[in-house]
N, C-alpha and C positions, 0 to 999 in steps of 0.2 A: 714187474707186472703181477708176480703172484702175491704181492701184499695188498698191491689195488685191487683186486679180486676180491680178496679176501674181507678188505674193508667195506666193498662195495657188497658183498654178500650181508657181512654184519647188517649195515645200514638198513637193506632191503627187509629185513627180519622185524616185525613188530615186536615193539618191547612189552614183557608181561607186566600188566597192571595189577596192583592189591585188588584181591576179590576176597568179599566176605560173605561166607556160606552160611545163609540162616537155616534155611530148609534142612540143607544137608545133617549138620551137627546140631539138630534143634533138641536132640535128647541132651545135650551138652549144657545149652543154655536153659532148659529145666531143671536139671541137676544144680546149675549153678545157681538159679534163682531161688531154689529149694534151700541151699547151703547159704544164701544171704540172709534168708528169711527165719531159717530155724533157731538160732540164738536168740534173735530179737522175741519170738514169739515165747519161746521158753522163759525167758527172763520176765515178759509180763504175765504169764500164768504166775511163775513164783510169786512177783510182785502183788499181783491180785490176792495172793492166800495169805503173805506175810503182812502188808502194808495196812493200818487201821483203818485208811478211806478205802481199802479194796480195789484202788486203781492201779492199771496197767504201767504207770509211771509215776515217780515219786512227784507229788504236786506242793507247789509253796503257799503263802499265804494267800494269794490273789481266789485261791481255792478252799482254803479250809479256815481263813480269819486268821486273826493275832492280837497283840498289843502293840499300842504307837505309845511310844514315851518321847517326850517333847521337853528340849532344853532352851532355856533363854540364854542369850551373850549379849554382851554390849556393844561387840564389835560387828561392823556388817559383814556376812559372809554370803560367798555365790556358791553355786550349784557345785561348780568345778572344782571347789575346794575339798569336796567329800569323798572322794574316791580313795584316798589314803585312807580317811577313816574306816571306808567298806572295808579294804585290804586289812587293816588292822583289827576289826571284828571278825574277818575269816579265821585270823591268825589263832583268836583267841576260841575259836569254835561255836563262835554266833554265824551261822551262815546263811542266806539267803535274806539280807536283810535289804529294806528299801529306805534309803535316807533322801529326804527332801529339804531344802531352806525354805523359809518364808521370811521375807522381810516387811519388816512392820515398823509402825511409826511410835515412837515413845509417846506412853501417855502417864497420867498419875497411876492408873490401875496397875501397870505393867512396869513401872519405874523406868530404867534407862535400857530396857531391852530393845535392839534395834533388829536382831535376827533369834529365829526359833529354827533349831536345827530337830526336825523331826524323824525318829527311828521306827520303824514299822518292822517287828519280828512275829517269831511265834508267838502263842501264849505262854506268858511267863509270868511270875507274880511280882508285884513291886519290890519285896525285899530278897528274892531270890540271888541265887549266884551269878547267873545270868544277866539280871537287873544291874548288878555292882561291876560287872563286867564292862558292859555297854556304858555305864554312867563313868567308870576310870577312863575308857579308851576316848569317849568324848570331851573329858577334863582334859587330859593330854593334849588333845589338838587343839582346843578353846579352853583357855586357862579360867576365864571367869565364868563358865555355861553352868547353870543350875537347873537341875529338874523341876518343871514347874508342872505336868501334868502325867498321867499314867491312866490311859484309856484302851478300854477292849473293843474291837470293830469284827463283824462279821465277814464273811466272803465277798470282795469285789465282785467275782461272778456268779450268781445262785444259779441254782437248780433251774429255775425258770428261763435264764439265758441259755444254759444248755439244751433245754429241750428245743428253744425257738432256733438255736443253732442247728440242732438236730435235723429239725423240721424243713429249715431252709435247705441244707446239706441233700437231702434226699429230694428235695424239690428240683434243686439244683441236676442232682443225676439222671433224674426223670427227665430234665428238659435235654439233658445232653443225648440221652439213650434216644429221644424221639428227634431231635435235630441230627444227630450221627446217621441214625436209621434214615431219615431222609435224604440225605445229602448222599451216604453210602447205601450200606444194607445192615440188616440189625446184628450179621455177626460180627461187624466193625464196632458197632456200639457196644457189644457186650464186651468184646475183647480189650476196648480202650476203657471202661469200666474196672475190668481185672486188672488193667496195668495202672488204673488209679490205687486200687486196693493193694496192690503190690509196693508202691510207693509208698503210701501212708504208713501200711505197716514195717516198713524197712526202717523208715523214719522215726516212728514211736519206740520201735525195738530197738534202736541205738539210744534212744536216750532213757530207754527202760534199764539197759546195761549200763550208761552212764550213772543212772540215780544209785544203783546197787553199789557200784565199786567207787565211784568219785562223787557222791553225794550231790549231783546235780540235779535241781529241780525245775519242774516247767513251770512258767507263770503265764497270763493273759497273752502275751505275744506267740506262745509257741502254737495257739490257736492261729492265728494270725498267719504263721509261717506253714502249716499247715496246708491252710485255704490257698496259698500262694504258690505252694508246689503243685497243688491238683491243678490250677489253673495253666501252671507252667508246661505240666505232664500232658496234658490234652493238646495244647497247641503243639508241641513239637509231635504226637503221635497224628494229629489232624494231617499233618504235611507229609508224613509217611504213606498216609493213606491216599492223600490226593494224588501222590506219583505214583502209588499202584493202580489207582483207576485211570490215569491218563494211558500209562502203559499197557494196559488191558485192553482199550480202545484201538491201539494199532498193532499191538503184537499178541491178542487173544487167540487168534489161528495158527500162528507161528510157533509160538513158545508155550510151555506147560505155566500153570499158573505158580507151582513154585521155583518157577526159572524167570516170572514177572516179578516175583516177591523180592528174590536175590538182586536183581537188576536196579528193582527201584531203591531199596535201602542202600545199595552202589551209591547211585545219585545223589541222593540225600544224606551221604554219611558226611561228607566235608560238609556241609551246611549246618548240621546239627551240632558235630564236635567244636565248630569255629562259633556259634552261638552259646555253647555252653561254655567254651574257654572265656570269652569274654565276661560273660555273666558271672564266673569263679573270680575274675581278676577282680571284679568289682567288689563281690563279696568277701573276697581276700582282703581287701586294702580296708574295709569295713571291720572285719573279725580283728585284725592286728593293731589297727590306728583307732579304731572307732570306742564308745564308750563301754564300759564294764558291765552296763545294764542290757545292752543288746547282744552281748557276745551270744549267748544260747540262741535269740532269734536267727542271727545271721549264722551259725553254724548249722540250724535245722535247715534254714533256706541251703547251703552248702551242700549238704547231703540229699538235702532233695532234687537239685538240680542233677547232681552226679548219677542218683537212681533213677530219675525221671529221663533222662537220657539214654541209660541202659536201657530200660524198659520199654521205650518207645522204637528202639532199634531190633532188639533182641527179642523182647517179651511180646509184644503186642503184635509184630507182623508175624512171629510165630505161630501165635496161636488163631491169626485169621488164616494162616495156610493149613495149619492142621484142621480146622473146622471145615475148610473147604473139601477137605482130602476125604474127612470122613463123612461127608455128605457126597461127593461124588461114588462112594464105594459100592452103594446098592446099585446105581444106575449102571456102573461097570460090569457088577456081577449078573446083572439083566441081561445085558450085551453079550456076554460072553455065554451065558446059559442058551440063550436064542442061538447063537451061532452052532454052539454044539450041539442043538437039536436038528438044525438045517442039515449039519453033515452027518447025522446018524438017520 
């Protein structure tokens, strides 16, 4: 009987659920965000001082231009055959190359050439040591390959494109501020934009560090990855905000704002983590089994999804609570002053 009573008492006690306190430990989340951003920001400042381009990351030939060397071969070459060629060039110190295969029909002008292997790299002279390394590597892969043309090209991403992209980004941010302010409040919109800045700074900072220590260069796809990360981060943040607004309607008079924020984050936590996990699985498969040319793009996406999930849960919701608390402080002080005056 005693054992039965103990079992009944144990079953009647509610099991403690995992609770995530955002408001209570917000100083920890602020310090954690600062620790995450500080190394990248320092690396970006150092890169802007030391790189000739004065850019915060090490940019590739999409941004700086370079030299195209074209080799003709009698054999039919497919694009999937040049992945090993790119790795051999990397081992020779020729990094950041773009290799493309152009299949052509033999004519009297080009002889028996069936394929052209085009190698785009940084600016080099035709008879330089780097050019000789590229030629020897291509001839090892394709024995009958002959250098048929060397030309210099400008950057594929011009300053005009950067200006237009920057203008488009500003317009998008203003649109997001207007929409979130209309659906929620201005403090939600500003917090979401600060969360976006937090995520972008982290991703760019990581690639700045990779550029300094591992010679990783960013290309045109990096800009696409950053814009995708912005969209993902905003989507996740809006879900959290929507749950906070719903809970405010029902529990605004029963719970403090901080308690509502904690409860809302608790409710969307599983959804956010599950969404991030499935996205990471897909990106992980692309990173390990995809092509070499998309690895950096996928890596930027992976980092962005992780930091975007973190910021929507810990950073943006914490900012909204902090803003609300500061906005209510003058009102609380006024109420206390009036009560003290009445007592006197």
